[in-house]
Backbone of each chain as ProteinMPNN parsed JSONL, in Angstrom:
{"seq_chain_A": "SQQGEEDPQALSIQEGENATMNCSYKTSINNLQWYRQNSGRGLVHLILIRSNEREKHSGRLRVTLDTSKKSSSLLITASRAADTASYFCATTSGGSNYKLTFGKGTLLTVNP", "coords_chain_A": {"N_chain_A": [[86.588, 113.044, 98.089], [86.031, 114.748, 101.074], [83.065, 116.61, 101.797], [81.191, 117.303, 103.52], [81.516, 117.928, 107.098], [80.811, 116.349, 110.053], [79.6, 117.276, 113.371], [79.163, 116.7, 116.634], [81.497, 114.183, 116.57], [80.834, 111.902, 118.163], [78.053, 111.334, 120.17], [76.317, 111.033, 123.294], [73.367, 110.388, 124.801], [70.45, 110.57, 126.968], [67.389, 108.753, 126.796], [64.623, 110.557, 125.598], [65.748, 112.884, 125.663], [66.68, 115.778, 123.693], [68.828, 115.597, 120.671], [71.292, 117.097, 118.916], [72.908, 117.638, 115.885], [75.62, 118.738, 113.908], [76.626, 120.025, 110.649], [79.242, 120.796, 108.719], [80.101, 122.34, 105.476], [82.02, 122.823, 102.455], [81.911, 124.096, 99.784], [79.527, 125.77, 97.527], [76.394, 124.644, 97.589], [73.588, 122.541, 95.907], [71.664, 121.113, 97.388], [71.145, 119.691, 100.605], [71.392, 116.792, 102.413], [70.298, 114.496, 105.095], [71.273, 111.293, 106.145], [70.582, 108.231, 108.01], [72.249, 105.636, 109.544], [72.01, 102.495, 110.807], [73.987, 100.072, 112.685], [75.878, 98.074, 111.024], [74.257, 98.194, 108.743], [72.523, 99.439, 105.676], [72.299, 102.875, 104.402], [69.512, 105.097, 105.286], [67.528, 107.418, 104.033], [66.603, 110.675, 105.456], [65.916, 113.385, 105.497], [65.798, 115.942, 103.265], [66.966, 119.294, 102.484], [66.72, 122.049, 100.519], [68.871, 124.435, 98.843], [67.85, 127.133, 98.87], [66.095, 126.949, 101.089], [65.461, 127.325, 104.795], [64.728, 125.926, 106.968], [63.328, 122.986, 107.716], [60.923, 120.352, 108.536], [60.207, 117.247, 109.809], [58.477, 114.84, 111.025], [59.85, 114.028, 114.235], [62.214, 115.224, 113.421], [64.248, 118.122, 112.678], [65.524, 120.269, 110.543], [67.854, 122.577, 109.856], [69.339, 125.193, 107.733], [71.995, 127.124, 107.042], [73.302, 128.977, 104.62], [75.108, 130.963, 104.431], [76.833, 130.559, 106.386], [77.685, 128.142, 105.68], [76.657, 125.767, 106.789], [74.7, 123.306, 108.538], [72.119, 121.742, 110.685], [71.079, 119.172, 112.427], [68.254, 118.227, 114.335], [66.976, 115.997, 116.602], [64.165, 115.406, 118.202], [62.886, 114.396, 121.576], [64.369, 111.928, 121.937], [64.569, 108.233, 121.323], [65.673, 105.043, 122.195], [65.88, 103.616, 119.815], [66.807, 105.315, 118.059], [69.475, 105.18, 118.081], [72.175, 105.255, 116.195], [74.48, 105.947, 113.274], [74.732, 109.128, 111.861], [74.671, 110.862, 108.919], [75.69, 113.699, 106.983], [74.94, 114.725, 103.527], [75.776, 116.261, 100.574], [74.908, 117.898, 97.43], [76.367, 119.356, 94.594], [77.102, 121.914, 92.274], [76.608, 120.916, 88.77], [75.123, 118.612, 89.219], [72.69, 116.575, 90.663], [72.987, 114.298, 91.792], [75.272, 113.331, 92.47], [76.279, 112.497, 95.547], [78.145, 113.905, 98.127], [79.439, 112.674, 101.111], [79.691, 113.529, 104.612], [81.587, 112.31, 107.546], [80.118, 111.54, 109.604], [78.133, 111.415, 112.506], [78.133, 109.622, 115.428], [75.533, 108.565, 117.226], [74.372, 107.865, 120.535], [71.64, 106.676, 122.282], [70.695, 106.279, 125.387], [68.634, 103.987, 127.194]], "CA_chain_A": [[87.032, 113.937, 98.965], [84.93, 114.905, 101.902], [82.44, 117.931, 101.638], [80.639, 117.689, 104.975], [81.952, 117.465, 108.262], [79.775, 116.469, 111.062], [80.322, 117.654, 114.629], [80.393, 116.175, 117.096], [81.888, 112.784, 116.001], [79.972, 110.981, 118.781], [77.254, 111.957, 121.091], [75.476, 110.094, 123.989], [72.3, 111.171, 125.569], [69.514, 109.767, 127.504], [66.258, 108.687, 126.172], [63.789, 111.659, 125.824], [66.447, 114.08, 125.5], [66.874, 116.282, 122.333], [69.997, 115.476, 120.083], [71.595, 118.064, 117.908], [74.272, 117.274, 115.238], [75.984, 119.677, 113.001], [77.415, 119.596, 109.622], [79.646, 121.969, 107.817], [80.561, 122.099, 104.086], [83.131, 123.753, 101.882], [81.6, 124.634, 98.488], [78.106, 126.143, 97.34], [75.504, 123.491, 97.388], [72.178, 122.553, 95.613], [70.909, 120.614, 98.472], [72.011, 118.958, 101.678], [70.412, 115.629, 102.983], [70.683, 113.628, 106.18], [70.944, 109.877, 106.077], [70.864, 107.419, 109.142], [72.954, 104.269, 109.173], [72.197, 101.549, 111.799], [75.187, 99.455, 112.701], [75.926, 96.959, 109.993], [73.07, 98.321, 107.758], [72.767, 100.487, 104.823], [71.848, 104.176, 104.95], [68.308, 105.514, 105.266], [67.341, 108.849, 103.615], [65.922, 111.081, 106.618], [65.429, 114.48, 105.109], [66.398, 116.978, 102.386], [66.712, 120.703, 102.472], [67.425, 122.769, 99.409], [69.724, 125.63, 99.258], [66.867, 128.309, 99.079], [65.255, 126.618, 102.314], [66.148, 127.575, 105.829], [64.222, 124.996, 107.956], [62.387, 121.828, 107.404], [60.444, 119.503, 109.719], [59.706, 115.837, 109.37], [58.227, 114.091, 112.429], [60.725, 114.454, 115.206], [63.343, 115.733, 113.068], [63.995, 119.398, 112.47], [66.767, 120.442, 109.852], [68.214, 124.123, 109.609], [70.538, 125.391, 106.67], [72.585, 128.405, 106.765], [74.328, 128.787, 103.56], [76.186, 132.02, 104.801], [77.977, 129.865, 107.348], [77.969, 126.831, 105.152], [76.342, 124.822, 107.801], [73.387, 122.609, 108.693], [71.967, 121.19, 111.738], [69.804, 118.145, 112.538], [67.734, 118.174, 115.663], [66.187, 114.893, 116.918], [63.394, 115.642, 119.504], [62.212, 113.258, 122.142], [65.135, 110.746, 121.296], [64.377, 107.151, 121.683], [66.743, 104.082, 121.962], [65.965, 103.007, 118.465], [67.445, 106.44, 117.387], [70.71, 105.076, 118.075], [72.839, 105.07, 114.835], [75.275, 107.011, 112.893], [73.923, 110.19, 111.169], [75.519, 111.5, 107.809], [75.037, 114.694, 106.139], [75.367, 114.633, 102.318], [75.556, 117.413, 99.68], [75.256, 117.799, 96.075], [76.78, 120.649, 94.262], [77.455, 122.2, 90.652], [75.517, 120.577, 87.68], [74.619, 117.345, 89.611], [71.911, 116.559, 91.94], [72.879, 112.893, 92.131], [76.425, 113.019, 93.12], [76.422, 112.836, 96.841], [79.446, 113.641, 98.86], [79.071, 112.616, 102.429], [80.589, 113.71, 105.86], [82.115, 111.144, 108.153], [79.039, 110.986, 110.391], [78.043, 111.504, 113.858], [77.469, 108.328, 116.085], [74.566, 108.897, 118.204], [73.97, 106.54, 121.348], [70.538, 106.92, 123.031], [70.56, 105.393, 126.531], [67.395, 103.872, 127.841]], "C_chain_A": [[85.758, 114.338, 99.764], [84.365, 116.344, 101.739], [82.004, 118.291, 103.094], [81.545, 117.166, 105.981], [81.012, 117.604, 109.392], [80.375, 116.753, 112.611], [78.955, 117.456, 115.664], [80.468, 114.872, 116.443], [81.072, 111.693, 116.788], [79.21, 111.866, 119.672], [76.298, 110.877, 121.74], [74.554, 110.787, 124.9], [71.298, 110.134, 126.101], [68.044, 109.885, 126.73], [65.313, 109.854, 126.657], [64.417, 112.978, 125.707], [66.463, 114.521, 124.028], [68.532, 115.885, 122.061], [70.231, 116.447, 118.804], [73.036, 117.703, 117.249], [74.277, 118.358, 114.235], [76.862, 119.141, 111.904], [77.865, 120.948, 108.908], [80.164, 121.605, 106.671], [81.381, 123.255, 103.614], [82.674, 124.608, 100.722], [80.036, 125.027, 98.577], [77.416, 124.745, 97.16], [74.061, 123.548, 96.719], [71.341, 122.021, 96.672], [71.669, 119.899, 99.453], [70.958, 117.789, 102.183], [71.119, 115.055, 104.189], [70.374, 112.206, 105.979], [71.282, 109.227, 107.644], [71.364, 105.93, 108.663], [72.881, 103.421, 110.646], [73.443, 100.601, 111.576], [75.047, 98.223, 111.833], [74.775, 96.896, 108.747], [73.353, 99.418, 106.594], [72.271, 101.887, 105.334], [70.485, 104.403, 104.432], [68.2, 107.033, 104.995], [66.361, 109.359, 104.897], [65.035, 112.148, 106.04], [66.093, 115.178, 104.161], [66.103, 118.316, 102.333], [67.452, 121.273, 101.387], [68.147, 124.045, 99.81], [68.917, 126.984, 99.431], [65.948, 128.093, 100.254], [66.011, 126.947, 103.537], [65.938, 126.657, 106.862], [63.197, 124.094, 107.253], [62.199, 120.878, 108.644], [60.059, 118.3, 108.965], [59.695, 115.032, 110.598], [58.911, 114.768, 113.558], [61.833, 115.076, 114.765], [63.122, 117.213, 112.531], [65.586, 119.643, 111.827], [66.777, 121.993, 109.57], [69.469, 124.149, 108.572], [70.792, 126.896, 106.845], [73.552, 128.488, 105.892], [75.419, 129.965, 103.741], [77.156, 131.53, 105.404], [78.147, 128.561, 106.918], [77.736, 125.687, 106.076], [75.025, 124.343, 107.978], [73.281, 121.863, 109.981], [70.852, 120.196, 111.87], [69.423, 117.954, 113.954], [66.736, 116.925, 115.704], [65.454, 115.213, 118.346], [63.057, 114.452, 120.212], [63.039, 111.975, 121.841], [64.584, 109.451, 122.085], [65.658, 106.019, 121.556], [66.963, 103.74, 120.555], [66.617, 104.193, 117.505], [68.99, 106.218, 117.182], [71.334, 104.565, 116.719], [73.699, 106.262, 114.567], [74.444, 107.923, 111.908], [75.103, 110.864, 110.214], [74.775, 112.641, 107.12], [75.483, 114.47, 104.709], [75.021, 115.71, 101.441], [75.635, 117.089, 98.144], [75.57, 119.335, 95.681], [76.883, 120.668, 92.685], [76.175, 121.662, 89.971], [74.757, 119.355, 88.14], [73.879, 117.283, 90.726], [71.915, 115.098, 92.333], [74.174, 112.413, 92.584], [76.554, 113.461, 94.504], [77.738, 112.883, 97.38], [79.086, 113.841, 100.326], [80.152, 112.988, 103.539], [81.091, 112.384, 106.391], [81.207, 110.634, 109.172], [79.389, 111.415, 111.913], [77.466, 110.164, 114.436], [76.742, 108.91, 117.209], [74.173, 107.686, 119.173], [72.795, 107.125, 122.241], [70.419, 105.891, 124.188], [69.177, 105.122, 127.126], [67.281, 104.162, 129.138]], "O_chain_A": [[84.632, 114.291, 99.27], [85.173, 117.253, 101.55], [82.35, 119.296, 103.716], [82.237, 116.162, 105.816], [80.483, 118.67, 109.706], [81.525, 116.44, 112.919], [77.884, 118.02, 115.443], [79.508, 114.48, 115.779], [80.663, 110.693, 116.198], [79.606, 113.002, 119.935], [75.649, 110.051, 121.098], [74.932, 111.667, 125.674], [71.324, 108.968, 125.708], [67.647, 110.912, 126.178], [65.189, 110.126, 127.851], [63.775, 114.027, 125.658], [66.267, 113.665, 123.165], [69.36, 115.857, 122.971], [69.449, 116.517, 117.856], [74.068, 117.521, 117.894], [73.254, 118.851, 113.759], [77.621, 118.178, 112.006], [77.145, 121.899, 108.603], [80.751, 120.523, 106.668], [81.461, 124.358, 104.156], [83.033, 125.784, 100.68], [79.354, 124.672, 99.538], [77.992, 123.829, 96.573], [73.364, 124.536, 96.951], [70.239, 122.548, 96.824], [72.8, 119.503, 99.171], [69.757, 118.035, 102.29], [72.343, 115.107, 104.308], [69.228, 111.904, 105.645], [72.161, 109.722, 108.35], [70.972, 105.277, 107.696], [73.675, 103.714, 111.54], [73.869, 100.375, 110.443], [74.109, 97.442, 111.988], [74.486, 95.934, 108.035], [74.331, 100.165, 106.643], [71.891, 102.051, 106.494], [70.194, 104.01, 103.302], [68.781, 107.823, 105.738], [65.476, 108.617, 105.323], [63.807, 112.067, 105.999], [67.302, 114.968, 104.252], [64.922, 118.597, 102.124], [68.659, 121.068, 101.262], [68.032, 124.594, 100.905], [69.395, 127.87, 100.139], [65.071, 128.929, 100.474], [67.236, 126.88, 103.434], [66.839, 126.497, 107.685], [62.403, 124.454, 106.385], [63.034, 120.663, 109.523], [59.68, 118.278, 107.794], [60.716, 114.606, 111.137], [58.634, 115.93, 113.854], [62.562, 115.548, 115.637], [62.051, 117.546, 112.024], [66.616, 119.314, 112.416], [65.792, 122.566, 109.106], [70.386, 123.328, 108.575], [69.902, 127.744, 106.792], [74.68, 128.124, 106.225], [76.522, 129.86, 103.204], [78.308, 131.88, 105.148], [78.725, 127.775, 107.67], [78.527, 124.746, 106.139], [74.136, 125.058, 107.515], [74.31, 121.34, 110.41], [69.743, 120.458, 111.405], [70.267, 117.526, 114.741], [65.791, 116.86, 114.918], [66.063, 115.261, 119.415], [62.916, 113.429, 119.541], [62.413, 110.971, 121.501], [64.21, 109.527, 123.255], [66.57, 106.265, 120.767], [68.102, 103.584, 120.113], [66.89, 103.97, 116.326], [69.67, 106.844, 116.369], [70.96, 103.497, 116.234], [73.756, 107.281, 115.256], [73.547, 107.432, 111.222], [76.181, 111.29, 110.629], [73.597, 112.616, 106.762], [76.59, 113.934, 104.663], [73.87, 116.13, 101.556], [76.315, 116.168, 97.692], [75.139, 120.313, 96.292], [76.774, 119.672, 91.971], [75.024, 121.835, 90.372], [73.761, 119.038, 87.49], [74.263, 117.841, 91.754], [71.043, 114.642, 93.073], [74.297, 111.275, 93.037], [76.887, 114.62, 94.75], [78.498, 111.946, 97.134], [78.565, 114.867, 100.764], [81.348, 112.761, 103.358], [81.001, 111.389, 105.672], [81.359, 109.503, 109.635], [80.491, 111.671, 112.396], [76.441, 109.669, 113.967], [77.275, 109.652, 118.034], [73.713, 106.645, 118.704], [73.078, 108.101, 122.936], [70.068, 104.737, 123.941], [68.572, 106.1, 127.564], [66.19, 104.059, 129.7]]}, "seq_chain_B": "DAGVIQSPRHEVTEMGQEVTLRCKPISGHDYLFWYRQTMMRGLELLIYFNNNVPIDDSGMPEDRFSAKMPNASFSTLKIQPSEPRDSAVYFCASSPLETRDTQYFGPGTRLTVL", "coords_chain_B": {"N_chain_B": [[57.955, 96.776, 98.106], [61.065, 94.961, 97.601], [63.323, 96.421, 97.939], [66.627, 97.668, 97.615], [68.937, 95.055, 96.537], [71.688, 93.28, 97.498], [74.612, 91.286, 96.662], [77.436, 89.107, 97.361], [76.596, 89.252, 100.956], [78.561, 89.131, 102.624], [82.143, 88.852, 101.94], [85.068, 86.967, 101.687], [88.349, 86.974, 100.659], [91.517, 86.259, 99.053], [94.437, 88.085, 98.505], [95.04, 89.144, 95.243], [92.929, 87.781, 93.947], [89.913, 87.659, 91.994], [87.056, 89.619, 92.447], [83.691, 89.73, 92.613], [80.906, 91.865, 93.002], [77.568, 92.043, 93.446], [74.471, 93.704, 92.435], [71.084, 94.501, 92.597], [68.762, 96.901, 91.641], [66.017, 98.95, 92.869], [63.111, 98.304, 91.436], [62.176, 100.201, 88.406], [63.637, 102.174, 89.123], [65.939, 104.754, 87.922], [68.552, 105.524, 88.28], [71.692, 104.19, 89.36], [73.972, 103.77, 91.798], [77.259, 103.172, 93.005], [78.883, 102.849, 96.042], [81.695, 103.128, 98.329], [82.768, 102.395, 101.615], [84.807, 103.095, 104.212], [86.658, 103.233, 107.268], [88.599, 104.973, 107.407], [88.27, 106.828, 105.149], [85.599, 107.341, 104.833], [82.4, 107.616, 103.378], [82.464, 106.998, 99.926], [81.735, 107.835, 96.627], [81.745, 105.821, 93.974], [81.154, 105.326, 91.338], [78.294, 106.059, 88.96], [75.374, 105.149, 87.324], [72.996, 106.025, 84.639], [70.032, 104.908, 83.472], [71.262, 102.631, 82.83], [73.709, 103.491, 81.621], [76.975, 104.377, 82.211], [77.666, 107.225, 83.811], [79.352, 108.802, 85.594], [82.408, 107.998, 86.414], [84.459, 108.817, 88.072], [85.292, 108.502, 90.561], [86.141, 106.015, 90.789], [88.867, 104.125, 91.935], [91.144, 102.693, 90.673], [92.379, 101.177, 87.679], [91.882, 98.513, 88.398], [89.326, 98.233, 89.248], [86.078, 97.808, 88.033], [82.856, 98.431, 86.563], [79.665, 97.502, 85.701], [76.556, 97.675, 84.018], [74.329, 95.844, 82.668], [71.608, 95.491, 82.278], [68.523, 96.954, 83.15], [67.938, 95.868, 85.68], [70.219, 94.941, 86.972], [73.573, 94.925, 88.128], [77.141, 94.939, 88.309], [80.128, 95.073, 90.334], [83.61, 94.93, 89.784], [86.606, 93.734, 91.035], [89.816, 93.263, 90.083], [93.159, 92.52, 89.974], [92.426, 91.809, 93.394], [93.195, 93.606, 96.474], [94.652, 93.983, 99.838], [94.067, 96.617, 100.554], [91.635, 97.121, 99.33], [89.571, 96.315, 101.142], [86.575, 96.904, 102.652], [83.322, 98.28, 103.181], [80.953, 97.783, 100.611], [78.536, 99.674, 99.059], [75.363, 99.686, 97.272], [73.239, 101.769, 95.761], [70.076, 103.193, 94.664], [68.045, 105.431, 92.634], [64.791, 107.026, 91.855], [63.791, 108.787, 88.865], [61.62, 110.624, 89.478], [61.993, 111.478, 92.104], [64.837, 112.375, 92.21], [66.853, 113.183, 93.932], [66.825, 111.717, 96.2], [68.337, 108.839, 97.536], [68.438, 105.231, 97.56], [69.374, 102.893, 99.705], [71.256, 99.598, 99.462], [71.927, 96.856, 101.596], [74.546, 96.464, 101.727], [77.947, 95.056, 101.049], [80.324, 93.48, 102.851], [83.653, 93.276, 102.275], [86.482, 91.498, 102.705], [89.888, 91.294, 102.102], [92.468, 89.295, 102.169]], "CA_chain_B": [[59.063, 96.424, 97.381], [62.043, 94.262, 98.112], [64.438, 97.281, 98.226], [67.982, 97.258, 96.835], [69.35, 93.746, 96.911], [73.322, 93.087, 97.077], [74.995, 89.903, 97.247], [77.185, 88.491, 98.542], [76.379, 90.262, 102.051], [80.017, 88.965, 102.926], [83.028, 88.118, 100.99], [86.42, 87.076, 102.123], [89.1, 86.413, 99.543], [92.831, 86.454, 99.265], [94.952, 89.156, 97.669], [95.181, 88.709, 93.782], [91.826, 87.159, 93.492], [88.837, 88.532, 91.403], [86.004, 89.639, 93.304], [82.492, 90.449, 91.826], [79.88, 92.234, 93.825], [76.245, 92.186, 92.664], [73.439, 94.443, 92.945], [69.722, 94.57, 92.039], [68.296, 98.053, 92.104], [64.66, 98.759, 92.979], [62.451, 98.235, 89.973], [61.61, 101.37, 87.924], [64.684, 103.223, 89.249], [66.669, 105.118, 86.771], [69.826, 105.831, 88.592], [72.264, 103.275, 90.246], [75.346, 104.351, 92.53], [78.161, 102.384, 93.826], [79.919, 103.629, 96.993], [82.66, 102.272, 99.156], [82.686, 102.915, 102.933], [86.066, 102.714, 105.295], [86.956, 103.999, 108.538], [89.549, 106.289, 107.036], [87.864, 107.817, 104.097], [84.124, 107.315, 105.023], [81.682, 107.003, 102.129], [82.819, 107.555, 98.656], [80.878, 107.39, 95.423], [82.702, 105.238, 92.946], [80.487, 105.393, 89.929], [76.874, 105.852, 88.805], [74.657, 104.885, 85.974], [71.665, 106.458, 84.516], [69.419, 104.136, 82.374], [72.249, 101.561, 82.422], [74.837, 104.041, 80.989], [77.794, 104.988, 83.036], [77.7, 108.808, 83.754], [80.484, 109.546, 86.16], [83.332, 106.955, 86.924], [85.753, 109.621, 88.586], [85.548, 108.047, 91.856], [86.824, 104.598, 90.747], [90.126, 104.08, 92.345], [92.018, 102.345, 89.757], [91.877, 100.315, 86.676], [91.565, 97.183, 88.925], [87.914, 98.251, 89.507], [85.21, 98.02, 86.785], [81.545, 98.324, 86.866], [78.904, 97.229, 84.5], [75.021, 97.635, 84.174], [74.032, 95.063, 81.327], [70.201, 95.761, 82.095], [68.072, 97.76, 84.461], [67.831, 95.291, 87.118], [71.342, 94.328, 87.356], [74.879, 95.648, 88.11], [78.284, 94.396, 88.962], [81.212, 95.955, 90.456], [84.57, 93.864, 89.86], [87.898, 94.016, 91.423], [90.707, 92.411, 89.665], [93.209, 91.573, 91.03], [92.119, 92.557, 94.685], [94.384, 93.973, 97.367], [94.085, 94.181, 101.014], [93.494, 98.196, 100.862], [90.3, 96.933, 98.936], [88.715, 95.75, 102.193], [85.736, 97.89, 102.758], [81.896, 97.882, 102.868], [80.509, 98.542, 99.409], [77.098, 99.804, 99.003], [74.724, 100.007, 95.846], [71.891, 102.564, 95.849], [69.311, 103.58, 93.415], [67.053, 106.421, 92.83], [64.076, 107.26, 90.751], [63.783, 110.116, 88.225], [60.833, 111.612, 90.053], [62.742, 111.971, 93.359], [66.013, 111.84, 91.912], [67.671, 113.544, 94.835], [66.938, 110.688, 97.311], [68.817, 107.462, 97.034], [67.815, 104.235, 98.568], [70.788, 102.06, 99.91], [71.116, 98.413, 99.776], [72.646, 96.561, 102.989], [76.115, 96.428, 101.649], [78.527, 93.814, 101.07], [81.574, 93.629, 103.544], [84.631, 92.699, 101.715], [87.849, 91.622, 103.289], [90.95, 90.861, 101.254], [93.61, 88.794, 103.14]], "C_chain_B": [[60.138, 95.77, 98.017], [63.242, 95.241, 98.643], [65.732, 96.966, 97.482], [68.489, 96.03, 97.435], [70.841, 93.779, 96.595], [73.728, 91.743, 97.597], [76.584, 89.704, 96.555], [77.048, 89.492, 99.629], [78.022, 90.286, 102.697], [80.878, 88.424, 102.069], [84.416, 88.211, 101.475], [87.201, 86.264, 100.888], [90.462, 86.744, 99.911], [93.211, 87.427, 98.141], [95.21, 88.5, 96.201], [93.999, 88.066, 93.18], [90.898, 88.065, 92.802], [87.681, 88.416, 92.358], [84.735, 90.465, 92.551], [81.358, 90.594, 92.928], [78.635, 92.557, 92.915], [75.05, 93.227, 93.163], [71.99, 94.499, 91.995], [69.116, 95.881, 92.478], [66.832, 97.921, 92.343], [64.085, 99.016, 91.694], [61.838, 99.526, 89.614], [62.686, 102.446, 88.342], [65.62, 103.601, 88.116], [68.149, 105.319, 86.93], [70.433, 104.646, 89.535], [73.653, 103.748, 90.499], [75.966, 103.142, 93.235], [79.002, 103.154, 94.602], [80.799, 102.545, 97.663], [82.689, 103.06, 100.588], [83.976, 102.261, 103.725], [86.073, 103.636, 106.324], [87.549, 105.221, 108.126], [88.922, 107.323, 106.248], [86.444, 108.023, 104.05], [83.524, 106.954, 103.788], [82.023, 107.77, 100.986], [82.167, 107.031, 97.401], [82.014, 107.025, 94.509], [82.324, 105.506, 91.4], [78.968, 105.29, 89.994], [76.462, 105.775, 87.523], [73.283, 105.653, 85.821], [71.113, 105.689, 83.299], [70.534, 103.163, 81.899], [73.523, 102.222, 81.834], [75.75, 104.819, 82.049], [77.943, 106.595, 82.915], [78.898, 109.366, 84.298], [81.274, 108.371, 86.83], [84.675, 107.587, 87.732], [86.067, 109.062, 89.863], [86.051, 106.479, 91.892], [88.451, 104.709, 90.912], [91.186, 103.79, 91.257], [91.592, 101.403, 88.865], [91.626, 98.892, 87.053], [90.047, 97.263, 89.048], [87.231, 98.624, 88.22], [83.805, 97.792, 87.175], [80.665, 98.156, 85.673], [77.35, 97.313, 84.969], [74.412, 96.932, 82.933], [72.594, 95.211, 81.197], [69.753, 96.582, 83.408], [67.793, 97.222, 85.689], [69.015, 94.454, 87.589], [72.592, 94.996, 87.438], [76.006, 94.989, 88.74], [79.31, 95.376, 89.222], [82.382, 94.764, 90.776], [85.85, 94.509, 90.253], [88.826, 93.091, 91.051], [91.929, 92.957, 89.238], [92.827, 92.432, 92.465], [93.289, 92.731, 95.458], [93.846, 94.243, 98.696], [93.455, 95.599, 101.279], [92.18, 98.15, 100.265], [89.245, 96.704, 100.002], [88.06, 96.961, 102.731], [84.294, 97.329, 102.875], [81.443, 98.688, 101.515], [78.964, 98.442, 99.198], [76.603, 100.24, 97.548], [73.551, 100.73, 96.436], [71.468, 102.882, 94.579], [68.366, 104.742, 93.709], [66.056, 106.556, 91.5], [64.157, 108.62, 90.145], [62.865, 111.136, 88.987], [61.549, 112.377, 91.355], [64.079, 111.729, 93.257], [66.997, 112.21, 92.888], [67.759, 112.584, 95.946], [67.486, 109.363, 96.78], [68.581, 106.554, 98.222], [69.0, 103.209, 98.254], [70.46, 100.678, 99.892], [71.961, 98.011, 101.161], [74.006, 96.449, 102.905], [76.673, 95.092, 101.418], [80.036, 94.137, 101.725], [82.568, 92.774, 102.742], [85.993, 92.722, 102.44], [88.675, 90.693, 102.42], [92.182, 90.509, 102.076], [94.906, 88.83, 102.365]], "O_chain_B": [[60.185, 96.04, 99.217], [63.982, 94.931, 99.577], [65.788, 95.971, 96.759], [68.512, 95.884, 98.657], [71.228, 94.258, 95.529], [73.342, 91.197, 98.63], [76.857, 90.094, 95.42], [77.366, 90.641, 99.325], [78.556, 91.298, 103.152], [80.472, 87.491, 101.376], [84.95, 89.302, 101.675], [86.808, 85.244, 100.321], [90.685, 87.413, 100.92], [92.559, 87.6, 97.111], [95.583, 87.329, 96.129], [94.015, 87.802, 91.977], [91.059, 89.27, 92.997], [87.369, 87.384, 92.953], [84.825, 91.58, 92.038], [80.959, 89.653, 93.614], [78.691, 93.199, 91.867], [74.871, 93.415, 94.366], [72.01, 94.532, 90.764], [68.936, 96.016, 93.689], [66.324, 96.837, 92.057], [64.539, 99.872, 90.934], [61.017, 100.011, 90.393], [62.571, 103.579, 87.877], [66.049, 102.701, 87.394], [68.919, 105.304, 85.97], [69.71, 104.176, 90.414], [74.412, 104.08, 89.588], [75.344, 102.307, 93.892], [79.76, 103.998, 94.123], [80.632, 101.33, 97.549], [82.632, 104.29, 100.608], [84.106, 101.041, 103.825], [85.529, 104.737, 106.243], [87.114, 106.334, 108.42], [88.981, 108.515, 106.552], [86.015, 108.859, 103.255], [84.027, 106.055, 103.114], [81.926, 108.997, 100.963], [82.094, 105.818, 97.203], [83.007, 107.722, 94.303], [83.099, 105.826, 90.499], [78.391, 104.617, 90.848], [77.119, 106.288, 86.617], [72.558, 105.863, 86.794], [71.667, 105.803, 82.206], [70.697, 102.927, 80.702], [74.434, 101.445, 81.548], [75.302, 105.783, 82.67], [78.35, 107.092, 81.866], [79.5, 110.262, 83.707], [80.752, 107.809, 87.793], [85.703, 106.948, 87.954], [87.232, 109.184, 90.241], [86.298, 105.877, 92.937], [89.162, 105.306, 90.104], [92.039, 104.638, 90.996], [90.558, 100.776, 89.09], [91.213, 98.096, 86.21], [89.486, 96.174, 88.922], [87.628, 99.506, 87.459], [83.562, 96.994, 88.081], [81.003, 98.723, 84.634], [76.992, 97.054, 86.118], [73.948, 97.725, 82.115], [72.164, 95.086, 80.05], [70.43, 96.797, 84.414], [67.456, 97.897, 86.661], [68.929, 93.513, 88.377], [72.663, 95.864, 86.568], [75.763, 94.434, 89.812], [79.442, 96.379, 88.521], [82.271, 93.909, 91.654], [86.159, 95.642, 89.883], [88.765, 92.011, 91.639], [91.962, 93.755, 88.302], [92.973, 93.654, 92.505], [94.318, 92.108, 95.198], [92.704, 94.692, 98.801], [92.515, 95.765, 102.055], [91.441, 99.081, 100.581], [88.066, 96.912, 99.716], [88.699, 97.907, 103.192], [84.053, 96.133, 102.706], [81.537, 99.906, 101.36], [78.303, 97.404, 99.172], [77.251, 100.967, 96.795], [72.972, 100.348, 97.453], [72.176, 102.89, 93.572], [67.959, 104.99, 94.844], [66.415, 106.271, 90.358], [64.559, 109.56, 90.83], [63.218, 112.305, 89.142], [61.615, 113.595, 91.523], [64.612, 110.965, 94.062], [68.071, 111.615, 92.798], [68.768, 112.624, 96.649], [67.111, 108.878, 95.713], [68.527, 106.856, 99.414], [69.452, 102.813, 97.18], [69.332, 100.418, 100.311], [72.612, 98.887, 101.73], [74.675, 96.337, 103.932], [75.983, 94.083, 101.563], [80.808, 94.93, 101.186], [82.294, 91.588, 102.558], [86.558, 93.774, 102.737], [88.304, 89.575, 102.061], [92.847, 91.395, 102.614], [95.957, 88.484, 102.904]]}, "name": "protein", "num_of_chains": 2, "seq": "SQQGEEDPQALSIQEGENATMNCSYKTSINNLQWYRQNSGRGLVHLILIRSNEREKHSGRLRVTLDTSKKSSSLLITASRAADTASYFCATTSGGSNYKLTFGKGTLLTVNPDAGVIQSPRHEVTEMGQEVTLRCKPISGHDYLFWYRQTMMRGLELLIYFNNNVPIDDSGMPEDRFSAKMPNASFSTLKIQPSEPRDSAVYFCASSPLETRDTQYFGPGTRLTVL"}
């Protein structure tokens, strides 16, 4: 069953613009992760934020977590055509840090 | 490191046939996961192993699906008999104990059952 729901389902922007994707989830979590999937490829881990953290940065990525609203956002700054991909949030909850539950993803298209 | 290796990359078979998907995790990783991805249901965890032992197979859809991990460097996911609704991309992922939250995915096997 789906835990995370990404919003929007699809996003199209111009190179150099910022892209923001949101994820909402239903139950309490241990951590929330973001993965990227290029067309026809496997998923690549981008960043992880724990339930006691509110914000995290990695390069051009910024992730926020609001546990009171059960939501997270992923911001990609100064986007590039190479950022074109699907982005998924995934959560772990309960006693397991290994059982990831994925959302359906946001398809980001960055136009050159 | 070569990353997670999956074979075959594409498989086309007819309904009723047995299908075996293969995975070689990253050397030294303690955890191995099998996922299925479809447009309708997204990414679903089927089963995962810790040190070659199945820990949680609650995501395995039916008795037609089985998974094994005979050693630390090899796992199989078998579907017997296959049905058209099994058509999907199947991913294998592995993770090390030290950073067990992070999973490393293989390129996937695209299965088409006619």
